[in-house]
Structures are given as structure tokens and as C-alpha cells.
C-alpha positions in Angstrom: 0.0 0.0 0.0 1.4 3.3 -1.0 2.2 5.8 1.7 0.5 9.2 1.6 2.6 12.2 0.6 2.1 15.9 0.9 3.0 18.3 -1.9 4.6 21.6 -1.0 4.9 24.1 -3.8 7.9 26.4 -4.0 8.1 28.6 -7.1 8.0 26.2 -10.1 9.2 23.2 -8.1 7.0 20.8 -6.1 8.5 19.1 -3.1 7.0 15.8 -2.0 7.1 15.3 1.8 6.1 11.8 3.0 3.6 12.0 5.9 5.9 10.0 8.2 8.6 12.7 7.7 6.1 15.5 8.2 4.9 14.0 11.4 8.2 12.8 12.9 10.4 15.8 11.9 8.1 18.8 11.6 4.9 18.4 13.5 6.7 17.0 16.5 8.7 20.2 16.9 5.6 22.5 17.0 4.2 24.0 20.2 1.0 22.4 21.5 -1.3 25.3 20.5 -0.1 24.9 16.8 -0.5 21.1 17.0 -4.1 21.4 18.1 -4.8 23.5 15.0 -3.1 20.9 12.7 -5.1 18.1 14.2 -8.2 19.5 12.4 -6.5 19.2 9.0 -7.0 15.4 8.5 -7.7 12.3 10.5 -4.2 10.8 9.9 -2.5 13.9 11.5 -4.9 13.8 14.4 -4.2 10.1 15.0 -0.4 10.6 14.6 -0.2 13.4 17.1 -2.2 11.4 19.6 0.1 8.4 19.4 2.1 7.8 22.6 5.4 7.7 20.7 4.7 11.1 19.3 3.7 12.4 22.8 7.0 11.1 24.3 9.1 12.5 21.5 7.4 15.9 21.7 8.1 16.0 25.4 11.7 15.1 24.8 12.2 18.0 22.4 10.3 20.4 24.7 12.8 19.6 27.5 15.7 20.4 25.3 14.1 23.8 24.2 14.6 27.2 25.7 13.7 27.4 29.4 10.4 28.8 30.5 8.6 29.3 33.9 5.0 28.8 34.9 3.6 31.4 37.2 0.6 30.7 39.4 -0.3 34.1 41.1 -2.3 34.4 44.2 -3.0 36.7 47.1 -0.7 36.5 50.1 -1.2 34.0 52.8 -2.9 36.0 55.6 -2.9 33.8 58.7 -6.2 35.0 60.0 -7.9 34.2 56.6 -5.9 31.2 55.6 -8.8 29.0 54.5 -11.2 31.7 53.2 -11.8 32.0 49.5 -9.6 34.6 47.8 -10.4 34.4 44.2 -12.9 32.9 41.7 -10.2 32.1 39.2 -7.0 30.0 39.1 -4.6 31.3 36.5 -1.5 29.7 34.8 0.8 32.2 33.2 4.0 31.2 31.3 7.0 33.5 31.5 9.9 33.1 29.1 13.1 34.9 30.0 14.3 37.4 27.4 17.5 39.3 27.1 17.4 40.6 30.6 17.8 44.2 31.7 18.2 46.7 28.8 16.8 44.3 26.2 13.1 45.2 25.8 11.0 43.3 26.4 12.9 41.7 29.3 10.4 38.8 29.3 7.8 37.2 27.1 4.7 36.2 28.9 1.3 34.7 28.1 -1.8 33.6 29.9 -2.1 29.9 29.2 -5.2 29.0 31.2 -7.7 30.6 33.5 -9.9 28.2 35.4 -13.2 29.6 36.6 -14.0 28.3 40.0 -17.6 28.8 41.2 -17.7 26.3 44.1 -16.9 28.8 46.8 -13.7 30.3 45.3 -10.0 29.4 45.5 -8.3 29.7 48.9 -4.6 30.5 49.5 -2.3 28.3 47.4 0.5 26.0 48.4 3.7 25.5 46.5 2.9 24.0 43.0 4.7 20.9 41.7 5.5 20.4 38.0 6.4 17.3 36.1 6.4 16.8 32.3 3.9 19.6 31.6 1.5 18.6 34.4 1.1 21.0 37.3 -0.3 20.1 40.7 -1.5 23.1 42.8 -2.6 22.5 46.4 -4.9 24.9 48.3 -5.2 25.7 52.0 -8.7 24.3 52.1 -7.7 20.8 50.8 -8.3 21.0 47.1 -5.7 19.6 44.7 -5.8 21.2 41.2 -4.1 19.1 38.5 -3.7 20.7 35.1 -1.9 20.6 31.8 -2.1 24.3 30.9 -0.9 23.7 27.3 -3.8 21.3 26.5 -6.1 23.3 28.8 -7.1 20.2 30.7 -7.9 20.6 34.4 -9.1 18.3 37.2 -9.5 18.8 40.9 -10.1 16.7 43.9 -10.7 17.6 47.5 -8.9 15.9 50.4 -9.4 16.2 54.1 -6.1 16.3 55.9 -4.5 17.5 59.1 -1.8 20.1 58.6 1.6 19.3 60.0 0.7 15.7 60.4 4.3 14.7 60.0 5.6 16.9 62.8 4.3 14.9 65.8 6.6 13.3 68.3 6.1 10.9 71.2 3.7 8.6 69.4 3.7 6.0 66.6 2.9 7.5 63.2 0.7 5.7 60.7 1.3 6.9 57.1 -0.1 5.3 54.0 1.0 5.9 50.4 -1.0 5.7 47.2 -0.3 6.3 43.6 -2.7 7.8 41.0 -1.9 6.9 37.4 -3.1 9.5 34.9 -5.7 8.0 32.6 -6.6 5.2 35.0 -8.3 7.3 37.6 -7.9 5.1 40.7 -5.6 5.3 43.6 -3.5 2.2 44.2 -1.8 1.6 47.6 1.9 0.9 47.7 4.1 -0.2 50.5 3.9 2.2 53.5 6.7 4.8 53.9 9.2 3.4 56.5 9.4 6.8 58.2 7.2 9.8 59.0 7.1 12.3 56.1 7.5 16.0 56.7 4.8 18.2 55.2 7.1 19.8 52.6 6.7 19.9 48.8 7.9 16.6 47.3 10.2 16.7 44.4 9.6 14.7 41.2 12.4 13.5 38.9 12.3 11.0 36.0 11.7 7.7 37.8 11.3 8.9 41.4 9.7 11.1 44.0 11.6 12.6 46.9 10.1 13.4 50.3 11.7 14.8 53.4 11.4 12.2 56.2 12.2 12.0 59.9 14.5 9.0 60.1 15.9 9.5 63.7 15.3 11.3 66.9 15.7 15.1 67.2 19.0 14.8 69.0 20.6 12.6 66.3 23.2 14.3 64.1 21.1 13.7 61.0 17.4 13.5 62.2 16.0 13.8 58.7 17.0 12.5 55.2 15.4 12.2 51.8 13.0 9.4 51.3 13.0 8.2 47.7 10.1 6.4 46.1 11.0 4.7 42.9 8.1 4.5 40.4 9.7 1.6 38.6 9.3 -1.0 41.4 7.2 1.2 43.8 9.7 0.8 46.7 11.2 3.3 49.2 14.8 3.8 50.2 16.7 6.6 52.1 19.2 8.8 50.4 21.2 11.6 52.0 20.2 15.3 52.3 22.7 17.8 51.0 25.5 18.1 53.5 24.9 21.9 53.9 21.8 21.5 56.1 22.5 22.8 59.6 22.0 20.0 62.1 21.0 17.7 59.3 17.6 19.4 58.9 16.4 21.5 55.9 16.2 25.1 56.8 13.3 27.5 56.5 15.1 29.4 53.7 16.3 26.2 51.9 14.5 24.8 48.9 14.8 21.6 46.8 13.7 21.3 43.2 14.5 19.3 40.0 16.1 20.5 36.8 17.4 18.3 33.9 16.5 15.2 35.8 18.7 16.1 38.8 18.0 17.3 42.3 18.9 20.9 43.0 19.1 22.5 46.4 19.3 26.3 47.1 20.8 26.7 50.6 20.9 30.1 52.3 24.4 30.2 53.8 24.0 33.9 54.8 21.1 36.4 54.8 22.0 37.5 51.2 24.0 34.6 49.9 22.9 31.3 48.4 24.8 28.1 47.5 23.2 25.9 44.9 24.0 22.2 45.3 23.5 19.5 42.6 23.0 15.8 43.1 24.3 13.0 40.9 22.1 12.6 37.9 20.7 9.0 38.1 17.8 7.9 40.2 19.2 4.3 40.0 22.1 5.3 42.2 22.1 3.5 45.5 23.3 6.7 47.1 23.2 10.3 46.1 26.3 12.5 46.1 26.1 16.3 46.3 28.4 19.0 45.2 28.3 22.8 45.1 27.7 24.1 41.6 27.0 27.8 42.1 27.7 30.4 44.8 25.4 33.4 44.5 25.6 36.8 46.2 22.1 38.4 46.2 21.2 42.0 46.1 19.1 41.9 49.3 18.5 39.4 52.1 16.2 36.4 51.5 12.9 36.5 53.3 11.3 33.2 52.1 13.5 31.1 49.8 15.4 31.0 46.5 14.1 28.6 43.9 16.3 27.6 40.8 13.9 27.6 37.8 16.0 27.0 34.7 19.6 26.5 33.5 21.2 27.3 30.2 22.4 24.6 27.9 26.0 25.3 28.8 25.1 25.5 32.5 26.7 29.0 32.7 23.4 30.8 33.5 20.8 30.0 36.1 17.3 31.6 36.5 16.3 32.1 40.1 13.0 33.0 41.7 13.5 35.0 45.0 10.7 35.3 47.6 8.0 34.5 45.0 8.5 37.9 43.5 11.7 38.7 41.6 13.3 36.6 38.8 17.1 36.9 38.6 19.6 35.6 36.1 23.0 34.5 37.5 26.0 34.2 35.2 28.5 31.8 36.7 31.5 32.8 34.5 31.1 36.5 35.2 29.8 36.0 38.7 27.1 38.6 37.8 23.5 38.8 39.0 20.9 40.8 37.1 17.2 41.3 37.6 15.1 39.8 34.8 11.8 41.1 36.1 10.1 42.1 39.4 6.7 40.6 38.8 5.1 42.7 41.5 6.4 45.8 39.8 5.1 45.0 36.4 1.4 44.4 36.9 0.7 44.7 33.1 3.3 42.1 32.3 0.7 39.9 30.7 -1.0 42.6 28.7 -4.6 43.0 27.5 -7.2 41.8 27.6 -6.6 40.4 31.1 -6.8 43.0 33.9 -3.6 44.0 35.8 -2.7 41.9 38.8 -2.6 43.7 42.1 0.9 44.6 43.3 0.4 42.5 46.5 0.1 39.2 44.6 2.6 36.4 45.3 3.9 34.6 42.3 4.3 30.8 42.7 6.8 30.1 39.9 7.9 26.6 38.9 10.1 25.2 36.1 8.0 24.4 33.1 8.0 22.5 29.8 4.9 22.1 27.7 3.7 18.7 26.7 0.8 16.7 25.2 0.6 14.4 28.3 -3.1 14.1 29.2 -4.5 14.0 32.7 -7.6 12.2 31.5 -6.2 9.3 29.5 -2.9 7.5 29.3 -1.3 8.7 26.1 2.4 8.6 27.0 
């Protein structure tokens, strides 16, 4: 059976592009928004772009592309009103760093998705988690919002939980662990965690999740470590924290994240100075090793934390979010730090037709790559 071909006219010449080349070399490099338009051209293109092999290859190329950041803005966490509704809308805004200061515009930004929420409104947000284009946003009132902003899919579920459940001492803990597979829709229990899990944002890398766990008594030299859950065989093991943690415990100004498949840790060694540690790059390692990759002198003291968001292909430049407000670019060769954008000082960053964000908003930024991974069906 003859394979279909597409004719592309150029002057007096006609170039014949086989469909398999068009799909595997051209369509797979397009952004998700463009792919959704091309799906309406013909059934074969629609089927090809929904194939799991296409979805995986598209994600692989997205990871290798220019870095971008997903911003989920919300009102500050006022302790007296922690669980009261703050907004009727949950927004996902993509920020792509530009040339920095003096290169207008310093950033490119777009509103990817605004989810109208009529059931009482959205309360204060917790720290979002990103993995392969999927973003998980927890709220103070117990909702978990799961979304792929690029495909505009969104799903939520409410959980009843007790805050600081992992911080109790003097009694036996009882912690279960379940896994929800996208496209399956059911929670499946795994083996129980061997230690109490601290209520901090878990970190997702290819092949594993990392939790902070209490592995010893408070007077032990290293009372906490990282608890790794391997998705391949659904087992737990303990791996070391970065050696920079004071008393073996992650500090209030320290933050863990994932970039390029590796664990990163931003450690505040002084009020206005941060060391960035990197782990070894394989989740199959029996033990993680850590080393300092960057030493950054900031322009002002840190109030909350520093979060690495992106790194250049040559690893010379790192994009940092400081205090959920300012994006900085650090050049390791020049040891230079520049402000990319103060998101609280540029309320019209995202342009019309959306209204300006109030200056008081916090900006929950996470590393982001767009993908075709669905939250409703298993297509990867």
C-alpha cells in the first residue's frame, strides 16, 4: 500500500514530503497550540499526534528547548484568613526569559489557562509541583488542582487532611502511600513509607519522588533525610540530604527542586548569599552524592526562599526566583547577577485583555516544559 505524501509548492518546483517525515520531523517540533490546529487538517495527522510515541518525542524535544517558567499568582497568605476564598479564578501564566535588563522586552509572557471556580472560590495556594507539563496546585482548604495548561485540561479533587501531620513526636505514626496513574483514575496503595514524612513539597524526577522524612530522633546528628520512592518498582529507600543543612535538617530558607533530571538545592548560607547544590544525575544510584555548583551573592536578604527555575544549555546561566517575586539571572562565569523582572512591579506584564494583577500578589513560579501528556487518558 502506497504511503501518503504531501506536496509543498515552492516557485515552479514541487517538493513531496512523506507523511511520516512530516509528522516525525516537523509536527513533533511545533508548540502544543499549533498542533491542536493541525489536528483538524486530517484524521491521519490527528491520529499521529495522539500516538504515545509522538507524545513522548514531543516532550523530549520540549525539555531540550529554551527554558520557561510557569507562574501561578495568588493573594498573600494572611494567617487570619488562611482557608477563606480569595479568588474565583485560578490562572496559569507562562514566563519566558528574554535578554534581561536593557533588552526590551525583558520577558515574554502569556496567559495559558484561567480556570473559573464557582464552588466557593479558591483559597490560598500552596507551592505548586511540576512534572512533564503537568502542574499540581494544592490549596489551604484541601483541594488539589491538576492541570496541563498547554492542552487546557484541568481536574480537581478535595482531600481532608491534618496540617503538620508529619511533625508529631512521642507517638507512633501511621502513614499510607497511594499512587494515582493518569488516565486510570484510581488510587492504588503501595508499601507504606518506613518513616514519617515531613509536610514539605515533594520533588519529582524521572523515575522517582523525593520526600523529606524523619529518620531519627531530634538529638541525632542527622534526624532527617530524603525518602526516595522509585516509580519503577514502587519501593522506598533513604538517600542523604545535601551536607549543607544545619543540624542535618532542611532550613526554612532552603529549597529543593528538579532541573534536567537532577535534584537541586538552594541553601541560604548567609542572609543575602545562596549556595546551589546538585546531586548525581541518576535515580538508579544506591546513594546520592552532592556538590556545590554555584555560589550566588544576592542584592538583598532572602525573606522566604530562592528557587532555581532554569539553567542554560552550557550551565553558565541560572534563572532564580527569589521570595515569590523577583526573577534573577546569574552568570556563573562572570559571577554577575541581574534582575530579569520584578513581577510585583510589572502588573501589566501579561497585557490585554486580562486586567492587571494587584501589586500585593505572590507569584508561585515553577520550572515548566509544555507537553501533550493528558491528565484524563494514558497517552504517553
